[in-house]
C-alpha positions in Angstrom: 8.2 -10.5 2.4 11.3 -8.3 2.5 10.9 -4.9 4.2 13.3 -1.9 3.9 14.5 -0.6 7.2 15.2 3.2 7.7 18.5 3.7 9.4 18.8 6.4 12.1 19.9 9.7 10.8 23.6 9.8 9.9 24.1 6.1 10.0 25.6 4.3 6.9 26.5 0.7 6.0 29.9 -0.3 4.7 30.0 -2.9 1.9 33.5 -3.8 3.0 32.5 -5.2 6.4 30.0 -7.9 7.5 27.0 -7.0 9.6 27.0 -8.9 12.8 23.9 -9.5 15.0 22.8 -10.4 18.4 19.2 -10.8 19.9 18.2 -9.9 23.4 14.5 -9.8 24.3 12.8 -8.3 21.3 15.9 -6.2 20.3 18.1 -7.2 17.3 21.5 -5.4 17.7 23.5 -4.7 14.5 27.2 -3.9 14.6 30.5 -3.9 12.6 29.1 -3.0 9.1 27.2 0.1 10.4 29.0 3.4 11.0 27.2 3.6 14.4 26.0 0.6 16.6 22.2 0.3 16.1 19.3 -1.9 17.3 16.0 -2.8 15.8 12.7 -3.4 17.4 11.6 -6.8 16.0 7.9 -5.8 16.5 7.9 -2.4 14.7 11.1 -2.8 12.6 12.1 0.7 13.8 15.9 1.2 14.1 17.6 3.4 16.7 21.2 4.2 18.0 22.4 1.7 20.5 23.9 4.5 22.6 23.6 8.3 23.0 26.1 10.8 24.5 25.4 11.7 28.1 25.1 15.1 29.8 28.3 17.2 29.8 27.5 19.1 33.0 26.1 18.3 36.4 22.8 19.7 37.6 22.5 22.3 40.4 20.8 21.4 43.7 19.6 23.8 46.4 17.2 23.8 49.4 13.6 24.6 48.5 10.3 24.8 50.5 9.3 22.6 53.4 9.0 18.9 52.4 10.0 15.3 53.0 13.7 15.0 52.3 15.9 14.7 55.4 19.6 14.0 54.9 22.7 14.6 52.7 22.0 13.9 49.1 23.7 13.9 45.7 22.1 13.8 42.3 22.9 12.6 38.7 20.8 12.6 35.5 20.7 11.0 32.1 19.2 11.4 28.7 16.8 8.8 27.5 14.7 7.6 24.6 11.5 6.2 25.8 8.3 4.6 24.5 5.7 5.2 27.1 7.2 3.8 30.3 9.8 1.6 28.5 13.3 2.8 28.3 14.7 2.1 24.9 18.1 3.9 25.2 19.6 5.6 28.2 22.9 7.6 28.3 25.7 7.4 30.9 25.2 9.4 34.1 26.1 13.1 34.3 28.7 14.1 36.8 27.6 14.0 40.4 26.1 17.2 41.9 27.6 19.0 44.9 26.3 17.3 48.1 23.4 19.1 49.7 21.9 18.7 53.2 18.1 19.0 53.4 16.3 19.1 56.7 12.6 18.5 56.0 13.1 20.6 52.8 12.4 19.9 49.2 15.4 19.7 46.8 15.2 22.4 44.2 17.0 21.0 41.1 18.0 23.2 38.1 20.4 23.2 35.1 19.0 19.8 33.9 20.4 20.3 30.4 18.5 19.2 27.3 20.1 16.7 24.9 21.3 17.8 21.4 20.2 14.3 20.1 16.9 14.9 18.4 15.4 11.5 19.3 15.8 12.1 23.1 12.4 12.6 24.7 13.1 12.2 28.4 15.6 12.9 31.2 15.9 10.6 34.2 17.0 11.9 37.6 18.9 9.7 40.2 19.5 10.5 43.9 21.4 8.8 46.8 19.8 8.0 50.1 21.0 9.9 53.1 24.8 9.9 53.3 25.3 7.0 50.8 26.9 6.7 47.4 24.3 4.3 46.0 21.9 5.8 43.4 18.2 5.2 42.9 15.8 6.5 40.2 14.1 9.6 41.6 12.0 10.8 38.6 11.6 10.8 34.9 11.0 14.2 33.1 9.0 13.1 30.1 10.3 15.8 27.7 13.5 17.2 26.4 12.8 20.9 27.3 12.1 21.2 31.1 15.3 22.2 33.0 14.1 22.1 36.7 12.6 19.6 39.0 11.5 19.6 42.7 12.5 16.6 44.9 10.0 15.7 47.6 10.9 12.0 48.0 11.9 10.2 51.2 14.7 7.6 51.3 11.9 4.9 51.7 10.3 6.0 48.4 13.6 5.6 46.5 14.5 2.3 48.1 11.3 0.8 46.8 12.6 1.2 43.2 15.7 -0.7 43.7 19.5 0.0 43.2 20.6 1.0 39.7 23.4 -0.7 37.9 26.1 1.6 36.5 25.6 3.2 33.1 28.1 3.5 30.2 28.4 3.6 26.4 29.7 1.0 24.1 32.6 1.9 21.8 31.3 3.7 18.7 28.9 6.2 20.2 30.8 9.1 18.5 31.7 7.1 15.3 35.4 6.8 16.2 35.2 3.1 17.0 32.6 0.3 16.5 31.6 -3.0 18.0 32.8 -5.8 15.6 32.0 -9.2 17.3 29.0 -9.6 19.4 26.8 -12.2 21.1 24.3 -12.8 23.9 24.9 -14.9 27.0 23.4 -14.8 30.5 20.9 -12.1 29.5 23.8 -9.7 28.6 25.4 -8.5 25.4 29.1 -9.3 25.0 31.3 -7.7 22.4 34.7 -6.5 21.3 35.5 -3.3 19.4 37.7 -2.5 16.4 40.1 -0.4 18.4 40.4 -2.8 21.3 39.9 -6.3 19.7 41.3 -8.1 22.8 39.0 -6.4 25.3 35.7 -8.1 26.0 32.9 -5.8 27.2 29.5 -6.7 28.5 26.3 -5.0 29.4 24.2 -4.6 32.5 21.6 -7.3 33.0 19.0 -7.1 30.2 19.9 -3.5 29.3 21.4 -3.4 25.8 22.4 0.3 26.2 24.3 0.1 29.5 28.0 -0.7 29.0 29.8 0.1 32.3 33.5 0.7 31.7 34.5 -1.7 34.4 32.3 -4.6 32.9 35.2 -6.1 30.8 37.8 -8.7 30.5 41.1 -8.9 28.6 41.5 -11.9 26.2 45.2 -12.4 26.8 47.7 -12.2 25.4 46.9 -8.7 24.3 48.4 -7.7 20.9 49.0 -11.3 19.8 47.7 -10.2 16.4 45.7 -7.3 15.1 42.5 -9.4 14.8 42.1 -10.1 18.5 38.9 -12.0 19.4 37.5 -13.8 16.3 34.4 -15.4 17.7 32.1 -15.8 20.7 30.5 -19.2 21.2 27.7 -19.2 23.8 27.1 -22.5 25.6 24.7 -23.2 28.4 27.2 -22.7 31.3 30.1 -21.0 29.6 31.0 -18.4 26.9 33.8 -19.6 24.7 36.1 -16.8 23.4 37.9 -17.6 20.3 41.2 -16.2 18.9 43.0 -17.6 16.0 45.5 -19.5 18.0 43.7 -20.1 21.3 40.4 -20.5 23.0 39.4 -19.1 26.3 36.1 -19.2 28.3 34.1 -17.0 30.6 32.2 -18.7 33.5 30.0 -17.4 36.3 26.4 -16.2 36.8 26.9 -12.5 37.4 29.2 -9.5 37.6 30.6 -10.8 41.1 31.3 -14.3 39.8 32.3 -13.9 36.1 35.9 -14.9 35.4 38.0 -15.7 32.3 40.0 -18.9 31.9 42.3 -20.5 29.3 41.0 -23.6 27.5 43.4 -24.5 24.6 46.3 -23.1 22.7 47.5 -23.6 19.2 44.2 -23.5 17.3 41.0 -21.4 17.4 38.1 -20.2 15.2 38.8 -18.3 12.0 35.7 -16.1 12.4 32.3 -15.7 14.0 30.5 -16.8 10.8 32.4 -20.1 10.5 31.3 -21.1 14.1 28.0 -23.0 14.9 26.6 -24.6 18.1 24.5 -27.7 17.8 23.0 -29.2 21.0 25.3 -27.2 23.1 28.4 -28.5 21.2 30.5 -25.9 19.4 32.0 -26.5 16.0 34.3 -24.1 14.1 36.6 -23.7 11.2 40.3 -23.4 12.2 43.3 -22.7 10.0 43.9 -26.4 9.3 40.5 -28.0 9.5 37.0 -28.2 11.1 36.9 -28.7 14.9 34.5 -29.8 17.6 34.9 -28.8 21.3 33.2 -30.8 24.0 33.8 -33.3 26.7 36.7 -34.8 24.9 38.4 -31.5 24.5 39.3 -30.1 21.0 38.9 -32.7 18.2 39.5 -32.2 14.5 36.7 -33.7 12.5 38.6 -33.5 9.2 42.2 -34.5 9.9 41.8 -38.3 9.4 39.9 -38.2 6.1 40.2 -34.9 4.3 43.1 -33.0 5.9 44.5 -31.9 2.4 41.3 -29.9 1.9 42.3 -27.5 4.6 46.1 -27.6 4.4 46.9 -27.4 0.7 45.8 -25.0 -2.1 44.3 -27.8 -4.3 40.7 -27.7 -3.1 39.8 -24.3 -1.6 41.1 -20.7 -1.6 42.5 -20.7 2.0 43.1 -17.0 1.8 39.3 -16.7 2.0 38.8 -18.9 5.0 38.0 -15.8 7.0 35.0 -15.3 4.7 33.7 -18.8 5.2 30.5 -19.5 7.0 28.8 -22.5 8.6 25.2 -23.4 9.4 23.4 -26.4 10.8 20.8 -28.2 8.7 18.4 -29.7 11.3 16.5 -31.8 8.6 19.6 -33.9 7.9 21.5 -33.1 11.1 24.6 -31.9 9.1 26.7 -28.8 9.3 27.2 -27.1 5.9 30.6 -25.3 5.7 30.7 -22.8 2.8 34.1 -22.0 1.3 35.7 -20.5 -1.9 36.9 -23.0 -4.5 40.7 -23.0 -5.4 41.2 -20.0 -7.6 37.9 -18.4 -6.7 37.3 -15.1 -5.1 33.8 -15.8 -3.9 32.1 -18.3 -1.6 30.9 -20.9 -4.2 31.4 -24.4 -2.6 30.3 -26.2 0.5 31.0 -29.5 2.3 28.6 -31.2 4.7 29.7 -32.8 7.9 27.3 -35.5 9.1 27.0 -35.2 12.8 25.7 -38.8 13.0 
């Protein structure tokens, strides 16, 4: 049964661009065709903005009445959309407050601004421990109206909650850019944007809304063409990054170990939709045929038998290769590659590649 989804206020869908999707936990992220990046809760089918603008000013801190804090502290805060205790979306941090020294005094916080985004229903306050630059969650104000808070927490109270990864927004929070190619790998979202198609960004661990500015790689060479990254191909132990004339890969298990390496030059995937992974083996449509990448390197599956299908204009409309798409049919263990016939302007033909 088909269900209509209500888009967040102000979000539209372009008929000239394909929607692209990624799934992390119960969230379905939608980019490229939408005017703002959004995500959907698979349980409720409710859609929300993937990112929201953060506070434009820092809060004010002062010494209050006698209490537990004892040290030099700094504060930041964010805007958030929450469902109960679950954080659905959280903005980047505000600027850091002026340092304040508290000697067995509570921290009196004010100027905690409200968000102009109507769906924001909470603000979250973060604080350092004595003399440090590492931030921990201090408190959640469960409304978008209160502008003050009293801090009576010790350093030990904060440390129990764990260190917080950096925050940041994906391109497109203000509608001037958009994510255009996206995937999930190692419990993170990975994407490129329309304005920076050679820059790969990724999120904090299992946080779809947190895109720190330094969590990124360049898929060199930069400016090779205006398309940039055409496809992400997630495998068990590596994330392949496709460009039309080369393949790179990202390896590692976390922010401190991720690195990007070159794999092949001369050929790469045409588009995300014409790429498929079967049993951890990637397959993709290149400019001159259909390829497999694996232990034997890059292998053309079509060159020996049907090379003219992909190198002449007699069989398919090669100008529409970028619109082609592939899917795996598990019943017959074949990959169906959908293309436009010669002279056609729509995807109206397919060929099947038998993996056996």
